[in-house]
N, C-alpha and C positions, 0 to 999 in steps of 0.2 A: 832698682828693686829694693824688696824690704830688706833689712839686715834681720838675719835669724839670731835669734836669743835663746838660752837654756829656758826651759820650763819644767823640768823635772825628767825622770827617766821612767820609760815604760815598756815592757817587751825585752825580749834579749836577743842577742845575735853571738853565737859560738863562746857564750858564757859571760857576755859582757852586756850592759844594761845600754839601751838603744833610745836616743833620746829622739822624742814625737812630737808631731805639730797637728793642728787642724788647718786645712785650706779653706779660706773666706773668699766669698765672691763679694766684693766690695760694690761693684755696679757693672753692667753689660758692657761699657764702654763701647768699643767699637767693632763687636762682636757679630759675624752673621749666621743665618741657620746653617749655612755650609759647615762653619767652624763646629758650631755646637753640635753638629752630626758626627763629626769627626772626634769631636771630645767624648760622645756619649758611647761612641763604638769602642775607645780605647780605655772607657771606665766600666764597660759592661752594664750602663744603664740605660733606660729608654729615652729616645729624645726628648718626648713631650714632659717627662718627669725634670730632667736636666734644664730645659728652657725654661721651666716654671721657677726653678730655683734659681736661674738667673736673673730672669726678669722680675723677682719679687727679693732681689738683693738688697739689704745684706742678707746673707745665707751661708749657712756651713755646707762646702761642698764634699768634703770627706775630712774623717778624723784618723789617728793613730797613725800619721804618716812619717816614715823616717827621717830626719832633719838631713841626713845627706841627698834626699831626693827632692827636697824643697826648691832649690835653685833652678833644676831641671825642670819641675812643674810649673813654677811661676814663669820661667822664661817662655813654657809652651803657653800659658795662660796670655801673657801678654803679645806673643805672635799671633795668636786668634782674635787680639783686640779687647781681651777680658781684662777689667781690672782686679787683679786679685791679690791678697795679702796672707800672711799666717798668723795664728794664733794658738793660745794655749789649747789643749784637746777639751777644757772643760767650758769653753766660751759658748754662749748661749746668745743667739739673734733676737734683735726685740720683739716681745710679743705685743700683739693686738696691733700692731702697724698699720694704718690704712693702704688698702690696694684701690688701684683706678681704672677707670675704662679711658679711654684715649681716642680722640678725633683730631682730624689735621684738615686744616683749611690754608688751601695755597693762594695766598695774597697777590703774588706776583706770578702771572701765566708764564713768562720765561723759566720759572723754576720746577715747572710741572716735571719734565725729564727726570730733574734731579730726586724730586720727591716720589716719584714711580719708581726709579730705581733703589734709593733708599728703601722704601716699604717692601719690593722686590726681596732686596737682601736680607732685611731683618726678620719677614715671615717665611721665606723660601718658597714664594709663590711667584707665577710667570708675571712680566712685566704688563701683560694686557690685565690679566686678574687684578693686580695691585692697582692700574688706573680705575678700573671698576670701583674697587673699594673706595678710592679716593674722591670719585664721580658720584657715588650715591649719597646725596647730603643725609646727616652733617659731617660726611668724612668719617665715621666710626671705623676704627681700624683694629685696635686692641684692646684687651681686657686684663683685669688681675694681673696688675704690673705695680711695682713700688715706686715711691718717689725718686730713687736712686736711677731706675729706668727712664722716668721721664726727664730728668736731667740729661741724661745721655742721648735721648733721643731729639730732644730740643735743640743739641749741638750738633746731632748728625744731619736733621732738616736744616737748620741753618736759618739766615735772613730769608724774609718774602714769604715765610711758611709757618702759620700758627699752629702749634699743638695746644690742645683744648683739653682738659682732664674733667673728670667727675668722679667722684667718691664711689666705688662699687656698689651697686645697689641702692643708691641714694637719690632721693627725689628732689624735687617734683619732677613729675614725667608729662610730657605733651603727647598728642596723638598724630600721626599723620596718617593719611589716607590718600592714597593713590587715585588718579583720577579716572582710572578704568575700573576700578573697584564697585561691585553690586551691592546696593544697599542691602543690609542685612536688619535684623530686628534689634539686636543689642546696640548696633552703633545708630539705628534712627532713633532709640529712645535715647542715647547720648547726647549726639550729634544733629540730628535731624539729617539733611540730604547736602551738609557740607563737605567739602574733599580739601585736600592739601593739609598744611600743617595748623592743628588746632590746639590753642593752647589751654590745655584744660586744668594742668598746674595738678596733677593726680598726687596723692602720698604714694608713699612704698606700698602699703597695705592694699590701696584702692588699683595701684597700676598690677599688682600680684594676682589680685581677683579676677580683673579684666582680661589679662594675658593671655588665658587659656581659651578664652570665647572670642580672640580676633581670628578672622581670615589671614592665614598665612601667607606670607609675600607681598599682600596688598594693603596692610595695616602695621603699622609699628609705633611701639612706644619708646619715645627717646628722651634721654636726660635733658632738662632744660639748660644745663650749664654747658651744653655743646651747642645751644640755638643762637642766633643772633636775629635781629628783628631792624628791618627799614620801616620809617616814618615816611608813607606816601599820601603826596596830595592828590586830591580827587579831581578828575577832568572837570574843564570848566567851571572853576572854583567861583563862588561869589563870597567875598570877604566881608566880613564885618570891621568895623572901624578899630576894633582892638586887634584885629589880627595882624596888621602893619607891624606894631612895636612888638608882638611875640615872635613873627619871622625873625625879626631882627635879634632879638635877646637869645630864642631857642637853638636857631639855625643859620644865624650870620647874614640874614638876606638885607641888604639894604633897601630902602623905599623905593629907588628907580629902579631895581631889578624885578619889583613885585608883578609889573604888567607881562613880562617876560616870563615869569613863572606859569602866571595863568595862561598865556599863550601855548606853553609847551607842557602842561599838565595832561595826564598824571606823570608824577616823577619823585623821585624820591629826595627828599628833604635831608635826611640824616640816613646813613647805612649802616648796617651791623653792630647795631646796639645791643647790649645785654637787654633780657625782656624789662626788668625794673627801669631801668634809665628809659627804654622806649616807651614803654606803658604809660609812664608818667607823663612824658611830652605829649604823647597822644590825648591825654585827660586834659593837660592845660590848653592844649590847642583846640580841642572841641569845646570846652568851656568859653573859648576866646572867639568862638565863631569860625573857626578855621578848619575845612573839612580835610581832615585827614584820616588815616587807616592805618593799622598795625599789619604789617605782612612779614611772613617769613623771609629770610635772605637766603638764598642758594637754592631753594626748591623750584623757583621758576623755570619755565620752558621759554626758549626766544627762537626767532628766525635770524638769518644772517644774509644782510643784502652786501653784496659788492657794487660799489657805485661807479668805480675806476680802476683800471690795473694796466700799466705800462707795459707789462710783461707777460703777455698770455701764455705762454709756453710754461713759465713758472707758475702761474694761476692753474692750469690744467693738471700739472703735477701736484700741487697742494691739494687740491679738490680731488682729483683721481684718488691720492692716498687715504683720503678720508671717506671713500666711497660715494663721493657725491658728483653729477654731471657739470660738464662746462657750459656756461650758457652761450647760444648763440650771440648774444649783444649785452651791453650794459648800459645803464644800471640794471640788476638782477637780484632776485631773491635764489642764492645757491643752496642753502642748508633750511632745513625747516624743523621745528619742534627738537631743539637741541636742548639737554639738560645745561644746566650753568658751567660745569667744568669743559665739557665738549665744547661748547659755544666758545667760551674763552681761548680753548687750545687752537681752535679751527681759527677765530680772530688774529690771534698772535702769529700762526703761520702764516695766515693771508699777507699781514701786515709787514712780515718779515721780506716778503718778495713785493714790497711795493703796493700792494692792493690797498684802495681806500675804503673801508668796510662801515657798516653800521648795523646795529642790534634793532631788532623789531619785535613786539611783544608777540608770543605763541597764542596758538588758539587757547581758550581758556578750556 
């Protein structure tokens, strides 16, 4: 606990001066939305206002608090998981500090339940809604948070889960168009008939001007800081003499492995690269006669095939829980057109019961 120290005397009690302090939130720590709601009720303030103050910490939560009440208040904050301290009443939080948007990518499928539970606790939503927030690429889940909150959330999500940040309102921005979206004039003029993630690199001003003209729910502007890209080798690639050395230099492909790559293409030579690194690799590869393309990571849909399963009952349980039918025989396509996180979670669940699976590209 922070040691209390005199900072002057303000107010009075029974004719005597009363030493007072301010209560400072240094970090959200491990607090959940349930705890914030309890604290907001006790303080008589709106939950939303208190949550914003906590997630933009450091912030002054209250001032002119009697020193005799501070130990109890600090204990209460600690019990809720908040990192709190006291300060003189005239303390002012840092001005003009950046705030951030936050996206979460689950690298290890075994950590999906932990990520869902953590996000549900932090935001106060149901687990099903938390999963969908994480599953909609690029996993954009929170905004208007400070650096202390990011550090705390990285600790809470832990290993196998990447927390990505973008400065609030900062570009460049790229455009995502859903496959089901009907073409509209503003988008035809901008991108033709392309769908999916389109790396436009819009400035803040350009994105602000475009946003009101986009069809709601089917078109999104995304901060590029959240996005990762794959370098994908084209199907049945014909390689120039310069391609072999570049495959080795950029992607660690030994000469003996080149025929295998050609036989199994299309495939990703590099995955989840930031845009700059991925686009530079593509430019160098194309210049050397290596037919590759830049594709957004995590936006693809795929089918799931079970090749074998030694426990049919367990296979049926997993598929039934996910809403899919059990095939009469194997191998069989057991699920189709799955978004990335759904596919990886179902695959992980099937592999846990001993099924042998493979992914196949979904319908374009």
